[in-house]
Backbone atoms as SQL, in Angstrom:
CREATE TABLE atoms (id INTEGER PRIMARY KEY, chain TEXT, resi INTEGER, resn TEXT, atom TEXT, x REAL, y REAL, z REAL);
INSERT INTO atoms VALUES
  (1, 'A', 1, 'MET', 'N', -1.176, 4.304, 0.993),
  (2, 'A', 1, 'MET', 'CA', -1.346, 3.645, 2.272),
  (3, 'A', 1, 'MET', 'C', -0.006, 3.502, 2.951),
  (4, 'A', 2, 'GLY', 'N', 1.057, 3.405, 2.252),
  (5, 'A', 2, 'GLY', 'CA', 2.349, 3.193, 2.814),
  (6, 'A', 2, 'GLY', 'C', 2.784, 4.270, 3.726),
  (7, 'A', 3, 'LYS', 'N', 2.572, 5.562, 3.308),
  (8, 'A', 3, 'LYS', 'CA', 2.945, 6.701, 4.142),
  (9, 'A', 3, 'LYS', 'C', 2.103, 6.766, 5.420),
  (10, 'A', 4, 'ASN', 'N', 0.819, 6.482, 5.314),
  (11, 'A', 4, 'ASN', 'CA', -0.048, 6.461, 6.469),
  (12, 'A', 4, 'ASN', 'C', 0.266, 5.295, 7.382),
  (13, 'A', 5, 'LEU', 'N', 0.601, 4.194, 6.815),
  (14, 'A', 5, 'LEU', 'CA', 0.966, 3.056, 7.646),
  (15, 'A', 5, 'LEU', 'C', 2.260, 3.329, 8.404),
  (16, 'A', 6, 'TYR', 'N', 3.217, 3.967, 7.760),
  (17, 'A', 6, 'TYR', 'CA', 4.466, 4.353, 8.420),
  (18, 'A', 6, 'TYR', 'C', 4.163, 5.288, 9.591),
  (19, 'A', 7, 'ARG', 'N', 3.330, 6.240, 9.419),
  (20, 'A', 7, 'ARG', 'CA', 2.974, 7.211, 10.538),
  (21, 'A', 7, 'ARG', 'C', 2.340, 6.468, 11.645),
  (22, 'A', 8, 'LEU', 'N', 1.345, 5.548, 11.301),
  (23, 'A', 8, 'LEU', 'CA', 0.662, 4.714, 12.345),
  (24, 'A', 8, 'LEU', 'C', 1.641, 3.904, 13.146),
  (25, 'A', 9, 'LEU', 'N', 2.624, 3.334, 12.433),
  (26, 'A', 9, 'LEU', 'CA', 3.605, 2.477, 13.147),
  (27, 'A', 9, 'LEU', 'C', 4.476, 3.357, 14.107),
  (28, 'A', 10, 'ILE', 'N', 4.863, 4.464, 13.670),
  (29, 'A', 10, 'ILE', 'CA', 5.648, 5.405, 14.522),
  (30, 'A', 10, 'ILE', 'C', 4.841, 5.760, 15.789),
  (31, 'A', 11, 'LEU', 'N', 3.527, 6.155, 15.519),
  (32, 'A', 11, 'LEU', 'CA', 2.665, 6.487, 16.655),
  (33, 'A', 11, 'LEU', 'C', 2.450, 5.358, 17.606),
  (34, 'A', 12, 'PHE', 'N', 2.314, 4.123, 16.991),
  (35, 'A', 12, 'PHE', 'CA', 2.172, 2.951, 17.758),
  (36, 'A', 12, 'PHE', 'C', 3.344, 2.664, 18.688),
  (37, 'A', 13, 'VAL', 'N', 4.528, 2.819, 18.159),
  (38, 'A', 13, 'VAL', 'CA', 5.730, 2.566, 19.000),
  (39, 'A', 13, 'VAL', 'C', 5.781, 3.582, 20.123),
  (40, 'A', 14, 'VAL', 'N', 5.459, 4.818, 19.848),
  (41, 'A', 14, 'VAL', 'CA', 5.443, 5.870, 20.900),
  (42, 'A', 14, 'VAL', 'C', 4.429, 5.512, 21.991),
  (43, 'A', 15, 'VAL', 'N', 3.214, 5.120, 21.560),
  (44, 'A', 15, 'VAL', 'CA', 2.149, 4.777, 22.498),
  (45, 'A', 15, 'VAL', 'C', 2.556, 3.567, 23.341),
  (46, 'A', 16, 'VAL', 'N', 3.114, 2.537, 22.714),
  (47, 'A', 16, 'VAL', 'CA', 3.452, 1.307, 23.455),
  (48, 'A', 16, 'VAL', 'C', 4.581, 1.578, 24.458),
  (49, 'A', 17, 'ILE', 'N', 5.586, 2.321, 24.050),
  (50, 'A', 17, 'ILE', 'CA', 6.671, 2.630, 24.977),
  (51, 'A', 17, 'ILE', 'C', 6.157, 3.513, 26.139),
  (52, 'A', 18, 'SER', 'N', 5.271, 4.446, 25.816),
  (53, 'A', 18, 'SER', 'CA', 4.681, 5.305, 26.851),
  (54, 'A', 18, 'SER', 'C', 3.853, 4.517, 27.842),
  (55, 'A', 19, 'SER', 'N', 3.011, 3.638, 27.343),
  (56, 'A', 19, 'SER', 'CA', 2.197, 2.808, 28.167),
  (57, 'A', 19, 'SER', 'C', 3.005, 1.858, 29.042),
  (58, 'A', 20, 'TYR', 'N', 4.062, 1.281, 28.457),
  (59, 'A', 20, 'TYR', 'CA', 4.956, 0.475, 29.223),
  (60, 'A', 20, 'TYR', 'C', 5.594, 1.223, 30.371),
  (61, 'A', 21, 'LEU', 'N', 6.107, 2.414, 30.089),
  (62, 'A', 21, 'LEU', 'CA', 6.714, 3.254, 31.147),
  (63, 'A', 21, 'LEU', 'C', 5.695, 3.609, 32.204),
  (64, 'A', 22, 'ILE', 'N', 4.481, 3.921, 31.791),
  (65, 'A', 22, 'ILE', 'CA', 3.426, 4.296, 32.757),
  (66, 'A', 22, 'ILE', 'C', 3.143, 3.087, 33.647),
  (67, 'A', 23, 'GLN', 'N', 2.966, 1.926, 33.047),
  (68, 'A', 23, 'GLN', 'CA', 2.671, 0.683, 33.847),
  (69, 'A', 23, 'GLN', 'C', 3.801, 0.400, 34.821),
  (70, 'A', 24, 'ILE', 'N', 5.045, 0.478, 34.360),
  (71, 'A', 24, 'ILE', 'CA', 6.176, 0.181, 35.274),
  (72, 'A', 24, 'ILE', 'C', 6.204, 1.274, 36.360),
  (73, 'A', 25, 'GLY', 'N', 5.924, 2.501, 35.984),
  (74, 'A', 25, 'GLY', 'CA', 5.908, 3.592, 36.986),
  (75, 'A', 25, 'GLY', 'C', 4.861, 3.382, 38.033),
  (76, 'A', 26, 'ILE', 'N', 3.692, 2.916, 37.590),
  (77, 'A', 26, 'ILE', 'CA', 2.611, 2.605, 38.612),
  (78, 'A', 26, 'ILE', 'C', 3.032, 1.461, 39.538),
  (79, 'A', 27, 'ILE', 'N', 3.669, 0.431, 38.944),
  (80, 'A', 27, 'ILE', 'CA', 4.066, -0.699, 39.728),
  (81, 'A', 27, 'ILE', 'C', 5.098, -0.241, 40.761),
  (82, 'A', 28, 'ASN', 'N', 6.104, 0.582, 40.333),
  (83, 'A', 28, 'ASN', 'CA', 7.110, 1.037, 41.267),
  (84, 'A', 28, 'ASN', 'C', 6.533, 1.984, 42.314),
  (85, 'A', 29, 'ALA', 'N', 5.680, 2.831, 41.895),
  (86, 'A', 29, 'ALA', 'CA', 5.084, 3.840, 42.841),
  (87, 'A', 29, 'ALA', 'C', 4.300, 3.231, 43.986),
  (88, 'A', 30, 'PHE', 'N', 3.558, 2.122, 43.647),
  (89, 'A', 30, 'PHE', 'CA', 2.695, 1.450, 44.607),
  (90, 'A', 30, 'PHE', 'C', 3.333, 0.255, 45.158),
  (91, 'A', 31, 'PHE', 'N', 4.593, -0.004, 44.901),
  (92, 'A', 31, 'PHE', 'CA', 5.388, -1.160, 45.367),
  (93, 'A', 31, 'PHE', 'C', 4.630, -2.422, 45.108),
  (94, 'A', 32, 'LEU', 'N', 4.077, -2.624, 43.931),
  (95, 'A', 32, 'LEU', 'CA', 3.311, -3.840, 43.583),
  (96, 'A', 32, 'LEU', 'C', 4.333, -4.955, 43.290),
  (97, 'A', 33, 'ASP', 'N', 3.908, -6.152, 43.652),
  (98, 'A', 33, 'ASP', 'CA', 4.776, -7.333, 43.424),
  (99, 'A', 33, 'ASP', 'C', 4.353, -7.925, 42.061),
  (100, 'A', 34, 'ARG', 'N', 5.077, -7.532, 41.051),
  (101, 'A', 34, 'ARG', 'CA', 4.727, -7.998, 39.675),
  (102, 'A', 34, 'ARG', 'C', 5.965, -8.550, 39.069),
  (103, 'A', 35, 'ASP', 'N', 5.770, -9.370, 38.060),
  (104, 'A', 35, 'ASP', 'CA', 6.885, -10.043, 37.278),
  (105, 'A', 35, 'ASP', 'C', 7.232, -9.125, 36.182),
  (106, 'A', 36, 'ILE', 'N', 8.262, -8.280, 36.356),
  (107, 'A', 36, 'ILE', 'CA', 8.622, -7.299, 35.359),
  (108, 'A', 36, 'ILE', 'C', 9.085, -7.993, 34.059),
  (109, 'A', 37, 'PRO', 'N', 9.843, -9.077, 34.086),
  (110, 'A', 37, 'PRO', 'CA', 10.239, -9.684, 32.800),
  (111, 'A', 37, 'PRO', 'C', 8.995, -10.186, 32.032),
  (112, 'A', 38, 'LEU', 'N', 7.986, -10.647, 32.703),
  (113, 'A', 38, 'LEU', 'CA', 6.765, -11.025, 32.007),
  (114, 'A', 38, 'LEU', 'C', 6.068, -9.856, 31.414),
  (115, 'A', 39, 'ILE', 'N', 6.106, -8.722, 32.070),
  (116, 'A', 39, 'ILE', 'CA', 5.461, -7.510, 31.459),
  (117, 'A', 39, 'ILE', 'C', 6.284, -7.102, 30.234),
  (118, 'A', 40, 'GLN', 'N', 7.548, -7.181, 30.299),
  (119, 'A', 40, 'GLN', 'CA', 8.424, -6.846, 29.095),
  (120, 'A', 40, 'GLN', 'C', 8.128, -7.829, 28.017),
  (121, 'A', 41, 'LEU', 'N', 8.098, -9.110, 28.309),
  (122, 'A', 41, 'LEU', 'CA', 7.723, -10.113, 27.296),
  (123, 'A', 41, 'LEU', 'C', 6.418, -9.852, 26.688),
  (124, 'A', 42, 'SER', 'N', 5.410, -9.442, 27.546),
  (125, 'A', 42, 'SER', 'CA', 4.099, -9.174, 26.987),
  (126, 'A', 42, 'SER', 'C', 4.054, -8.014, 26.007),
  (127, 'A', 43, 'TYR', 'N', 4.786, -6.962, 26.367),
  (128, 'A', 43, 'TYR', 'CA', 4.785, -5.742, 25.529),
  (129, 'A', 43, 'TYR', 'C', 5.552, -6.071, 24.241),
  (130, 'A', 44, 'ILE', 'N', 6.698, -6.726, 24.346),
  (131, 'A', 44, 'ILE', 'CA', 7.466, -7.052, 23.119),
  (132, 'A', 44, 'ILE', 'C', 6.691, -7.992, 22.218),
  (133, 'A', 45, 'PHE', 'N', 6.085, -9.019, 22.820),
  (134, 'A', 45, 'PHE', 'CA', 5.343, -10.009, 22.023),
  (135, 'A', 45, 'PHE', 'C', 4.140, -9.324, 21.332),
  (136, 'A', 46, 'ASN', 'N', 3.366, -8.636, 22.094),
  (137, 'A', 46, 'ASN', 'CA', 2.117, -7.988, 21.552),
  (138, 'A', 46, 'ASN', 'C', 2.498, -6.962, 20.462),
  (139, 'A', 47, 'SER', 'N', 3.580, -6.186, 20.732),
  (140, 'A', 47, 'SER', 'CA', 3.972, -5.137, 19.800),
  (141, 'A', 47, 'SER', 'C', 4.497, -5.735, 18.464),
  (142, 'A', 48, 'LEU', 'N', 5.355, -6.756, 18.586),
  (143, 'A', 48, 'LEU', 'CA', 5.873, -7.342, 17.341),
  (144, 'A', 48, 'LEU', 'C', 4.793, -8.035, 16.559),
  (145, 'A', 49, 'PHE', 'N', 3.891, -8.760, 17.271),
  (146, 'A', 49, 'PHE', 'CA', 2.783, -9.442, 16.616),
  (147, 'A', 49, 'PHE', 'C', 1.887, -8.411, 15.965),
  (148, 'A', 50, 'ALA', 'N', 1.603, -7.303, 16.623),
  (149, 'A', 50, 'ALA', 'CA', 0.680, -6.312, 16.027),
  (150, 'A', 50, 'ALA', 'C', 1.325, -5.692, 14.803),
  (151, 'A', 51, 'ILE', 'N', 2.573, -5.337, 14.878),
  (152, 'A', 51, 'ILE', 'CA', 3.229, -4.752, 13.698),
  (153, 'A', 51, 'ILE', 'C', 3.260, -5.699, 12.545),
  (154, 'A', 52, 'LEU', 'N', 3.678, -6.985, 12.768),
  (155, 'A', 52, 'LEU', 'CA', 3.685, -7.951, 11.692),
  (156, 'A', 52, 'LEU', 'C', 2.257, -8.201, 11.140),
  (157, 'A', 53, 'PHE', 'N', 1.340, -8.238, 12.011),
  (158, 'A', 53, 'PHE', 'CA', -0.064, -8.564, 11.678),
  (159, 'A', 53, 'PHE', 'C', -0.625, -7.391, 10.788),
  (160, 'A', 54, 'ILE', 'N', -0.298, -6.159, 11.149),
  (161, 'A', 54, 'ILE', 'CA', -0.822, -5.010, 10.371),
  (162, 'A', 54, 'ILE', 'C', -0.193, -4.975, 9.019),
  (163, 'A', 55, 'ILE', 'N', 1.118, -5.281, 8.940),
  (164, 'A', 55, 'ILE', 'CA', 1.787, -5.349, 7.673),
  (165, 'A', 55, 'ILE', 'C', 1.240, -6.411, 6.797),
  (166, 'A', 56, 'ALA', 'N', 0.993, -7.569, 7.381),
  (167, 'A', 56, 'ALA', 'CA', 0.392, -8.693, 6.614),
  (168, 'A', 56, 'ALA', 'C', -0.995, -8.326, 6.189),
  (169, 'A', 57, 'MET', 'N', -1.769, -7.692, 7.005),
  (170, 'A', 57, 'MET', 'CA', -3.119, -7.307, 6.644),
  (171, 'A', 57, 'MET', 'C', -3.105, -6.262, 5.525),
  (172, 'A', 58, 'THR', 'N', -2.138, -5.412, 5.550),
  (173, 'A', 58, 'THR', 'CA', -1.983, -4.405, 4.458),
  (174, 'A', 58, 'THR', 'C', -1.711, -5.074, 3.153),
  (175, 'A', 59, 'LEU', 'N', -0.787, -6.082, 3.157),
  (176, 'A', 59, 'LEU', 'CA', -0.458, -6.833, 1.965),
  (177, 'A', 59, 'LEU', 'C', -1.655, -7.669, 1.484),
  (178, 'A', 60, 'LEU', 'N', -2.343, -8.292, 2.422),
  (179, 'A', 60, 'LEU', 'CA', -3.475, -9.130, 2.057),
  (180, 'A', 60, 'LEU', 'C', -4.684, -8.330, 1.558),
  (181, 'A', 61, 'SER', 'N', -4.732, -7.080, 1.977),
  (182, 'A', 61, 'SER', 'CA', -5.928, -6.242, 1.666),
  (183, 'A', 61, 'SER', 'C', -6.121, -6.067, 0.190),
  (184, 'A', 62, 'LYS', 'N', -5.021, -6.115, -0.564),
  (185, 'A', 62, 'LYS', 'CA', -5.139, -5.910, -2.021),
  (186, 'A', 62, 'LYS', 'C', -5.873, -7.054, -2.704),
  (187, 'A', 63, 'LYS', 'N', -5.731, -8.234, -2.183),
  (188, 'A', 63, 'LYS', 'CA', -6.257, -9.423, -2.825),
  (189, 'A', 63, 'LYS', 'C', -7.449, -9.956, -2.038),
  (190, 'A', 64, 'TYR', 'N', -7.478, -9.942, -0.757),
  (191, 'A', 64, 'TYR', 'CA', -8.480, -10.535, 0.058),
  (192, 'A', 64, 'TYR', 'C', -9.236, -9.525, 0.946),
  (193, 'A', 65, 'ASN', 'N', -9.673, -8.466, 0.342),
  (194, 'A', 65, 'ASN', 'CA', -10.298, -7.378, 1.156),
  (195, 'A', 65, 'ASN', 'C', -11.573, -7.824, 1.819),
  (196, 'A', 66, 'ASP', 'N', -12.311, -8.714, 1.147),
  (197, 'A', 66, 'ASP', 'CA', -13.606, -9.179, 1.735),
  (198, 'A', 66, 'ASP', 'C', -13.401, -10.064, 2.916),
  (199, 'A', 67, 'GLN', 'N', -12.309, -10.707, 3.090),
  (200, 'A', 67, 'GLN', 'CA', -12.068, -11.701, 4.183),
  (201, 'A', 67, 'GLN', 'C', -11.209, -11.092, 5.331),
  (202, 'A', 68, 'LEU', 'N', -10.898, -9.801, 5.312),
  (203, 'A', 68, 'LEU', 'CA', -10.006, -9.192, 6.288),
  (204, 'A', 68, 'LEU', 'C', -10.590, -9.317, 7.691),
  (205, 'A', 69, 'GLY', 'N', -11.875, -9.206, 7.869),
  (206, 'A', 69, 'GLY', 'CA', -12.516, -9.313, 9.195),
  (207, 'A', 69, 'GLY', 'C', -12.283, -10.695, 9.825),
  (208, 'A', 70, 'PHE', 'N', -12.394, -11.752, 9.015),
  (209, 'A', 70, 'PHE', 'CA', -12.154, -13.117, 9.497),
  (210, 'A', 70, 'PHE', 'C', -10.677, -13.329, 9.835),
  (211, 'A', 71, 'VAL', 'N', -9.818, -12.754, 9.001),
  (212, 'A', 71, 'VAL', 'CA', -8.384, -12.858, 9.240),
  (213, 'A', 71, 'VAL', 'C', -8.017, -12.157, 10.532),
  (214, 'A', 72, 'PHE', 'N', -8.643, -11.011, 10.794),
  (215, 'A', 72, 'PHE', 'CA', -8.403, -10.202, 11.986),
  (216, 'A', 72, 'PHE', 'C', -8.799, -11.025, 13.236),
  (217, 'A', 73, 'MET', 'N', -9.979, -11.590, 13.208),
  (218, 'A', 73, 'MET', 'CA', -10.444, -12.383, 14.366),
  (219, 'A', 73, 'MET', 'C', -9.555, -13.600, 14.589),
  (220, 'A', 74, 'ALA', 'N', -9.181, -14.281, 13.532),
  (221, 'A', 74, 'ALA', 'CA', -8.280, -15.447, 13.644),
  (222, 'A', 74, 'ALA', 'C', -6.930, -15.028, 14.182),
  (223, 'A', 75, 'GLY', 'N', -6.449, -13.882, 13.732),
  (224, 'A', 75, 'GLY', 'CA', -5.134, -13.389, 14.269),
  (225, 'A', 75, 'GLY', 'C', -5.193, -13.027, 15.741),
  (226, 'A', 76, 'SER', 'N', -6.266, -12.513, 16.193),
  (227, 'A', 76, 'SER', 'CA', -6.445, -12.202, 17.635),
  (228, 'A', 76, 'SER', 'C', -6.437, -13.531, 18.477),
  (229, 'A', 77, 'LEU', 'N', -7.124, -14.518, 17.983),
  (230, 'A', 77, 'LEU', 'CA', -7.083, -15.795, 18.699),
  (231, 'A', 77, 'LEU', 'C', -5.748, -16.484, 18.688),
  (232, 'A', 78, 'ILE', 'N', -5.120, -16.359, 17.558),
  (233, 'A', 78, 'ILE', 'CA', -3.736, -16.963, 17.461),
  (234, 'A', 78, 'ILE', 'C', -2.764, -16.269, 18.360),
  (235, 'A', 79, 'LYS', 'N', -2.893, -14.926, 18.484),
  (236, 'A', 79, 'LYS', 'CA', -2.029, -14.177, 19.369),
  (237, 'A', 79, 'LYS', 'C', -2.167, -14.670, 20.811),
  (238, 'A', 80, 'ILE', 'N', -3.385, -14.800, 21.299),
  (239, 'A', 80, 'ILE', 'CA', -3.551, -15.242, 22.669),
  (240, 'A', 80, 'ILE', 'C', -3.063, -16.648, 22.867),
  (241, 'A', 81, 'GLY', 'N', -3.339, -17.489, 21.900),
  (242, 'A', 81, 'GLY', 'CA', -2.852, -18.896, 21.900),
  (243, 'A', 81, 'GLY', 'C', -1.396, -19.010, 21.948),
  (244, 'A', 82, 'ILE', 'N', -0.676, -18.220, 21.144),
  (245, 'A', 82, 'ILE', 'CA', 0.782, -18.312, 21.120),
  (246, 'A', 82, 'ILE', 'C', 1.333, -17.799, 22.465),
  (247, 'A', 83, 'PHE', 'N', 0.788, -16.749, 23.008),
  (248, 'A', 83, 'PHE', 'CA', 1.277, -16.244, 24.283),
  (249, 'A', 83, 'PHE', 'C', 1.069, -17.226, 25.399),
  (250, 'A', 84, 'MET', 'N', -0.077, -17.871, 25.407),
  (251, 'A', 84, 'MET', 'CA', -0.315, -18.886, 26.441),
  (252, 'A', 84, 'MET', 'C', 0.615, -20.080, 26.303),
  (253, 'A', 85, 'ALA', 'N', 0.915, -20.457, 25.040),
  (254, 'A', 85, 'ALA', 'CA', 1.867, -21.501, 24.778),
  (255, 'A', 85, 'ALA', 'C', 3.228, -21.128, 25.283),
  (256, 'A', 86, 'ILE', 'N', 3.633, -19.861, 25.068),
  (257, 'A', 86, 'ILE', 'CA', 4.936, -19.390, 25.605),
  (258, 'A', 86, 'ILE', 'C', 4.963, -19.470, 27.111),
  (259, 'A', 87, 'CYS', 'N', 3.796, -19.069, 27.726),
  (260, 'A', 87, 'CYS', 'CA', 3.728, -19.209, 29.167),
  (261, 'A', 87, 'CYS', 'C', 3.862, -20.630, 29.677),
  (262, 'A', 88, 'LYS', 'N', 3.222, -21.546, 29.010),
  (263, 'A', 88, 'LYS', 'CA', 3.334, -22.999, 29.336),
  (264, 'A', 88, 'LYS', 'C', 4.719, -23.517, 29.177),
  (265, 'A', 89, 'ILE', 'N', 5.318, -23.163, 28.031),
  (266, 'A', 89, 'ILE', 'CA', 6.692, -23.651, 27.811),
  (267, 'A', 89, 'ILE', 'C', 7.725, -23.095, 28.767),
  (268, 'A', 90, 'GLY', 'N', 7.495, -21.812, 29.089),
  (269, 'A', 90, 'GLY', 'CA', 8.418, -21.125, 30.048),
  (270, 'A', 90, 'GLY', 'C', 8.122, -21.327, 31.500),
  (271, 'A', 91, 'ASP', 'N', 7.152, -22.260, 31.794),
  (272, 'A', 91, 'ASP', 'CA', 6.731, -22.504, 33.159),
  (273, 'A', 91, 'ASP', 'C', 6.263, -21.284, 33.894),
  (274, 'A', 92, 'ILE', 'N', 5.571, -20.439, 33.229),
  (275, 'A', 92, 'ILE', 'CA', 4.999, -19.179, 33.808),
  (276, 'A', 92, 'ILE', 'C', 3.565, -19.544, 34.296),
  (277, 'A', 93, 'GLU', 'N', 3.399, -19.299, 35.632),
  (278, 'A', 93, 'GLU', 'CA', 2.055, -19.632, 36.143),
  (279, 'A', 93, 'GLU', 'C', 1.097, -18.528, 35.644),
  (280, 'A', 94, 'VAL', 'N', 0.018, -18.934, 35.088),
  (281, 'A', 94, 'VAL', 'CA', -1.003, -17.991, 34.605),
  (282, 'A', 94, 'VAL', 'C', -2.014, -17.792, 35.727),
  (283, 'A', 95, 'ASN', 'N', -1.958, -16.627, 36.353),
  (284, 'A', 95, 'ASN', 'CA', -2.905, -16.279, 37.421),
  (285, 'A', 95, 'ASN', 'C', -3.479, -14.865, 37.076),
  (286, 'A', 96, 'LYS', 'N', -4.217, -14.270, 38.065),
  (287, 'A', 96, 'LYS', 'CA', -4.826, -12.974, 37.775),
  (288, 'A', 96, 'LYS', 'C', -3.813, -11.915, 37.399),
  (289, 'A', 97, 'ASN', 'N', -2.671, -11.840, 38.147),
  (290, 'A', 97, 'ASN', 'CA', -1.679, -10.845, 37.916),
  (291, 'A', 97, 'ASN', 'C', -1.070, -11.097, 36.507),
  (292, 'A', 98, 'THR', 'N', -0.747, -12.334, 36.122),
  (293, 'A', 98, 'THR', 'CA', -0.128, -12.641, 34.863),
  (294, 'A', 98, 'THR', 'C', -1.118, -12.190, 33.755),
  (295, 'A', 99, 'PHE', 'N', -2.375, -12.512, 33.932),
  (296, 'A', 99, 'PHE', 'CA', -3.393, -12.131, 32.897),
  (297, 'A', 99, 'PHE', 'C', -3.469, -10.656, 32.732),
  (298, 'A', 100, 'VAL', 'N', -3.539, -9.890, 33.825),
  (299, 'A', 100, 'VAL', 'CA', -3.665, -8.429, 33.778),
  (300, 'A', 100, 'VAL', 'C', -2.409, -7.876, 33.133),
  (301, 'A', 101, 'ASP', 'N', -1.206, -8.370, 33.448),
  (302, 'A', 101, 'ASP', 'CA', 0.011, -7.912, 32.783),
  (303, 'A', 101, 'ASP', 'C', -0.019, -8.108, 31.305),
  (304, 'A', 102, 'PHE', 'N', -0.534, -9.276, 30.883),
  (305, 'A', 102, 'PHE', 'CA', -0.673, -9.494, 29.436),
  (306, 'A', 102, 'PHE', 'C', -1.742, -8.693, 28.839),
  (307, 'A', 103, 'PHE', 'N', -2.868, -8.594, 29.517),
  (308, 'A', 103, 'PHE', 'CA', -4.083, -7.986, 28.927),
  (309, 'A', 103, 'PHE', 'C', -3.872, -6.472, 28.678),
  (310, 'A', 104, 'ILE', 'N', -3.151, -5.768, 29.541),
  (311, 'A', 104, 'ILE', 'CA', -2.940, -4.356, 29.301),
  (312, 'A', 104, 'ILE', 'C', -2.202, -4.178, 27.989),
  (313, 'A', 105, 'ALA', 'N', -1.115, -4.832, 27.782),
  (314, 'A', 105, 'ALA', 'CA', -0.412, -4.715, 26.445),
  (315, 'A', 105, 'ALA', 'C', -1.265, -5.198, 25.334),
  (316, 'A', 106, 'TYR', 'N', -2.011, -6.283, 25.560),
  (317, 'A', 106, 'TYR', 'CA', -2.875, -6.781, 24.487),
  (318, 'A', 106, 'TYR', 'C', -3.924, -5.796, 24.031),
  (319, 'A', 107, 'VAL', 'N', -4.577, -5.137, 24.998),
  (320, 'A', 107, 'VAL', 'CA', -5.603, -4.144, 24.624),
  (321, 'A', 107, 'VAL', 'C', -5.043, -2.971, 23.899),
  (322, 'A', 108, 'ILE', 'N', -3.888, -2.494, 24.308),
  (323, 'A', 108, 'ILE', 'CA', -3.261, -1.359, 23.637),
  (324, 'A', 108, 'ILE', 'C', -2.914, -1.727, 22.204),
  (325, 'A', 109, 'CYS', 'N', -2.356, -2.910, 22.028),
  (326, 'A', 109, 'CYS', 'CA', -2.060, -3.353, 20.641),
  (327, 'A', 109, 'CYS', 'C', -3.337, -3.618, 19.868),
  (328, 'A', 110, 'LEU', 'N', -4.325, -4.142, 20.540),
  (329, 'A', 110, 'LEU', 'CA', -5.592, -4.453, 19.842),
  (330, 'A', 110, 'LEU', 'C', -6.261, -3.194, 19.295),
  (331, 'A', 111, 'ILE', 'N', -6.237, -2.136, 20.111),
  (332, 'A', 111, 'ILE', 'CA', -6.799, -0.854, 19.698),
  (333, 'A', 111, 'ILE', 'C', -6.100, -0.362, 18.454),
  (334, 'A', 112, 'PHE', 'N', -4.745, -0.463, 18.453),
  (335, 'A', 112, 'PHE', 'CA', -3.987, -0.083, 17.301),
  (336, 'A', 112, 'PHE', 'C', -4.357, -0.913, 16.043),
  (337, 'A', 113, 'GLU', 'N', -4.465, -2.217, 16.269),
  (338, 'A', 113, 'GLU', 'CA', -4.856, -3.114, 15.142),
  (339, 'A', 113, 'GLU', 'C', -6.179, -2.725, 14.594),
  (340, 'A', 114, 'VAL', 'N', -7.122, -2.479, 15.412),
  (341, 'A', 114, 'VAL', 'CA', -8.508, -2.096, 14.989),
  (342, 'A', 114, 'VAL', 'C', -8.464, -0.816, 14.190),
  (343, 'A', 115, 'ILE', 'N', -7.736, 0.167, 14.692),
  (344, 'A', 115, 'ILE', 'CA', -7.621, 1.419, 13.959),
  (345, 'A', 115, 'ILE', 'C', -7.059, 1.240, 12.552),
  (346, 'A', 116, 'CYS', 'N', -5.928, 0.459, 12.498),
  (347, 'A', 116, 'CYS', 'CA', -5.301, 0.200, 11.225),
  (348, 'A', 116, 'CYS', 'C', -6.224, -0.552, 10.256),
  (349, 'A', 117, 'ILE', 'N', -6.886, -1.575, 10.783),
  (350, 'A', 117, 'ILE', 'CA', -7.734, -2.382, 9.925),
  (351, 'A', 117, 'ILE', 'C', -8.916, -1.528, 9.416),
  (352, 'A', 118, 'SER', 'N', -9.464, -0.698, 10.239),
  (353, 'A', 118, 'SER', 'CA', -10.549, 0.176, 9.831),
  (354, 'A', 118, 'SER', 'C', -10.039, 1.147, 8.721),
  (355, 'A', 119, 'LYS', 'N', -8.847, 1.626, 8.912),
  (356, 'A', 119, 'LYS', 'CA', -8.352, 2.550, 7.822),
  (357, 'A', 119, 'LYS', 'C', -8.138, 1.812, 6.540),
  (358, 'A', 120, 'ILE', 'N', -7.597, 0.599, 6.638),
  (359, 'A', 120, 'ILE', 'CA', -7.436, -0.263, 5.433),
  (360, 'A', 120, 'ILE', 'C', -8.769, -0.488, 4.753),
  (361, 'A', 121, 'LEU', 'N', -9.739, -0.870, 5.496),
  (362, 'A', 121, 'LEU', 'CA', -11.071, -1.182, 4.958),
  (363, 'A', 121, 'LEU', 'C', -11.751, 0.104, 4.401),
  (364, 'A', 122, 'ASN', 'N', -11.574, 1.227, 5.036),
  (365, 'A', 122, 'ASN', 'CA', -12.176, 2.460, 4.542),
  (366, 'A', 122, 'ASN', 'C', -11.454, 2.928, 3.265),
  (367, 'A', 123, 'ASN', 'N', -10.199, 2.634, 3.072),
  (368, 'A', 123, 'ASN', 'CA', -9.505, 3.020, 1.853),
  (369, 'A', 123, 'ASN', 'C', -9.930, 2.218, 0.600),
  (370, 'A', 124, 'TYR', 'N', -10.468, 1.059, 0.843),
  (371, 'A', 124, 'TYR', 'CA', -10.880, 0.186, -0.264),
  (372, 'A', 124, 'TYR', 'C', -12.367, 0.186, -0.549),
  (373, 'A', 125, 'LYS', 'N', -13.066, 1.175, -0.004),
  (374, 'A', 125, 'LYS', 'CA', -14.531, 1.230, -0.287),
  (375, 'A', 125, 'LYS', 'C', -14.725, 2.098, -1.510);
C-alpha cells in the first residue's frame, strides 16, 4: 500500500496545483473580483488536511478497518468546521464567493480522499 499511496499523493499534488492554476486563470481571464489569498488558503488547507487525513486513515486501517467509514465522515465534518473557525478568527466574511472558493478546493480534495479510502478498503477485503 505504501507504493500506491506514494503514487496517489504525487498525482494528488499535480491535480491540486493544476486545478489551482486553472481557477486563478479563470478568475484573471474574466476579471472576477475574488479574494486570491483566501483561495490560496483554501487550497493549502484542504490539501494538507487531505494528505494528513489519508496518511492517518492508512495507518488506522490496519487496526480499525471496520470503522473507517465513520472516521471518514467525521474527518469531513471536522475539516469544514476548522476552515469556518479559521474564517471567523481571521475576520473573513463568509458569503457566496467565499463558499465557492472554499468548495472548489474542498471537492477536489474530497474526491481524492474518497478514491484513497476506497482503495484502502478494497485492499483489506
